[in-house]
PAMIVEX-845903 format. One record per atom (N, C-alpha, C): residue in one letter; x, y, z. Coordinates in steps of 0.2 Angstrom, whole numbers, plus 2048, in hexadecimal, padded with zeros to 3 digits. Atoms other than C-alpha are relative to their C-alpha. Example, Ala and Ser with C-alpha at 12.3 -4.5 7.8 and 13.67 -1.06 7.14 Angstrom:
REM residues 2
a8047FA800a83E7EA827a804806800s7FC7FA7FFs8447FB824s7FC805803
//
This chain:
REM residues 222
x8027F9800x268E39743x7FE8037F9x8027FD807x25EE42735x8058067FEx7FC7FA802x269E4E72Bx7FC806801x8037F97FFx266E60730x8038057FBx7FE7FB805x268E6F725x800807803x8007F97FEx26EE81729x8028047FAx7FD7FB805x272E9071Ex803806804x7FC7FA7FDx27EE9E722x8038047FBx7FC7FC804x287EAC71Bx8077FE800x7F9803800x298EA5721x8007F9804x7FF8077FDx29CE93725x8087FF801x7F98017FEx2ADE9072Ex8007F9802x7FF8077FFx2B3E7E72Ex8067FF804x7FA8007FCx2BFE7B73Cx800804806x8007FC7FAx2C0E8174Ex807801803x7FA7FE7FDx2D2E84750x800808801x7FF7F97FFx2D9E95754x7FD8057FBx8027FC806x2D7E9C743x7F98007FEx807801801x2C6E95740x7FB803805x8047FD7FBx2BFE9B750x800807800x7FF7F9801x2C6EAC74Ex7FC8037FAx8037FE806x2BFEAD73Cx7F8800802x8088017FFx2ADEA7742x7FE806805x8027FB7FBx2ADEB3751x8008077FCx8007FA804x2B2EC2746x7FB8017FBx806800805x2A6EBE738x7FA802804x8067FF7FCx298EBD745x7FF807803x8007FA7FDx29DECD74Dx7FF8067FBx8017FB805x29CED673Cx7F87FF7FEx808800801x289ED173Cx7FE7FA7FBx803805805x288EC2730x7FF7FA804x8028077FDx280EB1734x8067FB7FEx7FA804801x28FEA6737x7FF7F9804x8008077FDx290E9373Ax8087FE801x7F98037FFx2A0E8B742x7FF7F9802x8008077FFx2A3E79741x8077FD802x7FA8037FDx2B0E7074Bx8007F8801x8008077FFx2B6E5E74Dx7FF7FE807x7FF8027F9x2B9E5F760x7FB805804x8057FC7FCx2AEE6676Ex803806804x7FD7FA7FDx2BAE75772x8038047FAx7FE7FC805x2C0E83768x807803801x7F97FD7FFx2D2E8A765x8067FC7FEx7FB804803x2DBE7B75Ex8067FF805x7FA8017FCx2EDE7A764x801805806x8007FB7FAx2EBE8976Fx7FD7FE806x8048027FAx2DFE8177Ax8007F8801x800807800x2E2E6E777x8077FD804x7FA8027FDx2F4E6D77Fx7FF800807x8008007F9x2F8E69790x801807804x7FF7F97FFx2FFE7B792x8008047FAx7FF7FC806x2FCE88786x806805800x7FA7FB801x30CE91780x8008027F9x8007FE806x308E9A771x8068057FEx7FC7FB803x314EA4766x7FC807800x8037F9801x311EB7766x805805802x7FC7FA7FEx318EC8769x7FE803806x8027FD7FAx319ECF77Ax7FF807800x8017F9800x318EE1774x7F98017FFx8077FE800x308EE9777x7FD8037F9x8027FD806x308EF1766x7FD7FA7FBx803806804x304EDF75Fx7FB7FD803x8068047FDx2F7EDA76Bx7FA8047FFx8067FD802x2E9EE0761x7FB7FB7FDx805804802x2D9ED975Ax7FE7FB804x8038067FCx2D2EC8760x8067FD804x7FA8037FCx2E4EC3766x801805806x7FF7FB7FAx2E5ED3771x7FA7FF805x8068017FCx2D3ED0777x8017F9804x7FF8067FDx2D8EBE77Bx805800806x7FB7FF7FBx2E7EC3785x7FD804806x8037FC7FBx2DDED078Fx7FB7FB804x8048047FDx2D0EC3793x8037FA804x7FC8057FCx2DDEB6798x802804807x7FD7FC7FAx2E4EC47A4x7FA800806x8068007FBx2D2EC57ACx7FF7F9803x8028077FDx2D0EB27AEx8057FD803x7FA8047FDx2E1EAD7B3x804806803x7FD7FA7FDx2E6EBB7BFx8077FE802x7F98017FEx2F7EB27C4x8048017FAx7FC7FE805x2FDEB77B3x8027FA7FBx7FF805805x303EAD7A4x8078007FDx7F97FF802x316EB27A2x8047FB805x7FC8057FBx31DEA27ABx8047FB7FCx7FC804803x327E9A79Ex8058037FBx7FB7FD805x336E9C792x7FE7FF7F9x802802807x32DE95783x7FB8067FEx8057FB802x31FEA2783x7FF805805x8027FB7FBx31AEB278Bx7F9800802x8078017FFx308EAC78Bx7FE7F9802x8028067FDx308E9C794x7F9800804x8068007FDx2F6E9879Ax7FD7F9800x804807800x2EAE8A79Fx7FC8007FAx804801806x2E2E8478Fx7F9800801x8078007FFx2D2E82797x7FD807801x8027F9800x2D1E9479Ax7FF8037F9x8007FD807x2D4E98788x7FA7FD7FDx805803803x2C7E8B783x7F9803802x8067FD7FEx2BAE9378Ex7FF8077FDx8007F9803x2BEEA5787x7FD7FF7F9x803801807x2BAE9F775x7F97FE801x8068037FFx2ABE9577Bx7FB806802x8047FA7FDx2A4EA5784x7FF8057FAx8017FB806x2A7EB0775x7FC7FE7FBx805802805x29EEA5769x7F9800803x8068007FDx290EA3775x7FC807801x8027F9800x28EEB6776x7FD8027FAx8027FE806x28AEB7764x7FA7FC7FDx806803802x278EB375Fx8007FE7F9x800802807x27CEB274Dx8067FB7FEx7FB804801x28AEA674Fx7FE7F9803x8028077FDx286E93750x8067FC7FFx7FA8047FFx293E87756x7FE7F9800x802807800x291E75751x8077FC801x7FA804800x29EE68757x7FF7F9800x800807801x2A2E56755x7FE7FE7F9x801801807x2A1E57742x8068027FCx7FB7FF805x2ADE55734x7FD8017F9x8027FF807x2ABE5A722x8007FA7FCx801806804x2A5E4C716x8008017F9x8007FE807x2A2E55706x7FF8077FFx8017F9802x2A3E666FEx7FB8017FBx8057FF805x294E6C6F5x8028067FBx7FE7FB805x298E756E5x7FB8017FBx8047FE806x28FE7E6D7x8058047FBx7FB7FD804x29BE816C9x806801804x7FA7FE7FCx2AAE8A6D0x7FF802807x8027FE7F9x2A1E8F6E0x7FF7FB805x8018057FBx2A1E866F0x7FA803804x8077FE7FDx28FE876F7x7FF7FE807x8028037F9x290E7D707x8057FA801x7FC8067FEx297E6E710x7FB7FB804x8048057FCx28FE5E716x8057FD805x7FD8037FAx294E56727x7FC7FA801x8038067FEx28FE46730x7F8801801x8077FF7FEx27FE4E736x7FD8067FDx8027F9802x27EE5F72Dx8018017F9x7FE7FD807x27DE6771Cx7FF807801x8007F97FFx282E7971Dx8018047FAx7FF7FC806x280E8570Fx802807802x7FD7FA7FEx289E9570Fx8028047FAx7FD7FC806x28EEA4704x807800800x7F8801800x2A0EA370Ax8027FA805x7FD8057FCx2A9E94711x807800801x7F97FF7FEx2B9E9571Ax8037F9802x7FD8077FEx2C4E8571Bx805802806x7FC7FF7FAx2CCE8672Dx8027FA803x7FE8067FEx2D0E7472Ex8077FF801x7F98017FFx2E1E6E734x8047FF7F9x7FD803806x2E5E66723x7FD8027FAx8047FE806x2DAE6F717x7FC7FB7FDx805805802x2CDE62716x7FC8027FAx8057FE805x2C1E6C70Bx8038017F9x7FD7FF806x2CEE6F6FEx8007F97FCx800807803x2D0E5C6FBx7F97FE7FEx807803801x2BDE586FDx7FD8047FAx8037FD805x2B9E666F1x8048007F9x7FB800806x2C7E626E4x8028077FEx7FE7F9801x2CDE746E6x8087FF7FFx7F9800800x2DFE766DFx803803805x7FC7FD7FBx2ECE7A6ECx8077FD800x7F98027FFx2FEE796F0x802800807x7FD8007F9x308E76700x807800800x7F98007FFx319E77706x8048077FEx7FC7FA801x327E84702x7FE8037F9x8007FD807x326E916F4x8068047FFx7FA7FD801x335E996ECx7FF808801x8007F97FEx339EAB6F0x7FD8047FAx8027FD806x334EB06DEx7F8801800x808800800x321EAD6E2x7FE806804x8027FA7FCx31FEBA6F0x805805802x7FA7FC7FEx330EC26F2x801800807x7FF8017F8x331EBC704x8087FE800x7F98017FFx343EBE709x8027F9804x7FE8067FCx342EAF715x7FF7F97FBx802806804x33CEA3706x8077FE7FCx7FA803804x349E986FDx8008037F9x7FF7FD806x350E9F6EDx7FE7FA7FBx802805805x34DE8E6E4x7FE7FA804x8028067FDx344E7E6E9x8037FA7FDx7FD806804x34EE736DCx807800800x7F87FF800x360E796DEx8037FD806x7FC8027FAx36AE6E6EAx805804803x7FB7FB7FDx376E7C6ECx7FD805804x8037FB7FCx369E876F4x8007FE807x7FF8027F9x36CE87707x7FA7FD803x8068027FDx35AE8470Bx7FD7F97FCx802805803x359E756FFx7FE7FA804x8018067FCx35AE6770Cx7FA802805x8067FE7FBx34EE71718x7F97FF7FCx806800803x341E7370Bx7FD7F97FDx802806802x341E61705x7FF7FB806x8028047FBx342E59716x7FA802804x8067FD7FCx335E6471Ex7FC8047FCx8057FC805x328E69711x7FB804804x8047FD7FCx31DE6E71Fx803800807x7FD7FF7F9x320E74731x7FE7F9804x8018067FCx322E6573Dx7FC801806x8047FF7F9x316E6374Cx805800806x7FD8017FAx31CE6575Dx7FC7FD805x8048047FBx317E5876Ax802802807x7FF7FE7F9x315E5D77Cx7FD7FB805x8028057FBx314E5178Bx800804806x8017FD7F9x30DE5779Cx8017FA805x7FF8057FBx313E4D7ABx7FF803807x8017FE7F9x30EE4D7BDx8027FB804x7FE8057FBx316E457CCx7FB7FF805x8058017FBx309E3C7D6x8037FD807x7FD8037FAx316E367E3x8007F9800x7FF8077FFx31BE257E9x7F97FD801x8068047FFx30DE197E7x7FA8037FDx8067FC803x302E267DEx7FE7FD7FAx803803807x2F7E227CFx7FD8067FDx8037FB804x2F2E2E7C2x7F97FE7FEx807802801x2DFE2F7BFx7FF7FE7F9x801802806x2D8E277B0x7FE8057FBx8017FB805x2D8E317A0x7FA7FE7FCx806802803x2C6E30799x8018027F8x8007FF807x2C3E2E786x7FC8077FEx8037FA802x2BEE3E77Dx7F97FE7FEx807801802x2ABE4077Ax7FF7FE7F9x801802807x2A4E3876Ax8047FB7FE
//
């Protein structure tokens, strides 16, 4: 396939919840936006699990912005409700969530969604990031947002970054450890064994009865 080129005001790389929300809100502000995702659905963990069970606050005061709009649209599309589990107040069918994001994106004529692409190189001019190349696309943008799961653009663009815990002295967060190097600190073991949050794996099971057989799980497209 011949390499194609696009220009945009805002380029968002990564179609998880954060990247999708950023792209939608940027486009709603009137700027030309391009959203590039690896997979053919949007929402990341929120819409990829067997059952969506997001963390969140049940208080109406916190159900604002795009999160509040998402919950209201869920209520419209899932009339049986979504408070059916002890893990979350917002359990819902992930297919419904993916459809909401896809519809919101489709409603915005100034938002282009390209899926099935991963970043290959970051295009820099001095200290400025001017664009990103993918397998089949080169996209130039005034602003580029790295919404990939692991910060792919940081590594590709050789942008200095840090990860893991930070001591309380950096941002005065009371929940942060006092020291990262003092074994006497109560959080020393935690910060060294778990430098980043561990993932949670969820398995969905269904009983097909005696002699029953589960249908074949098809490979993802592409």
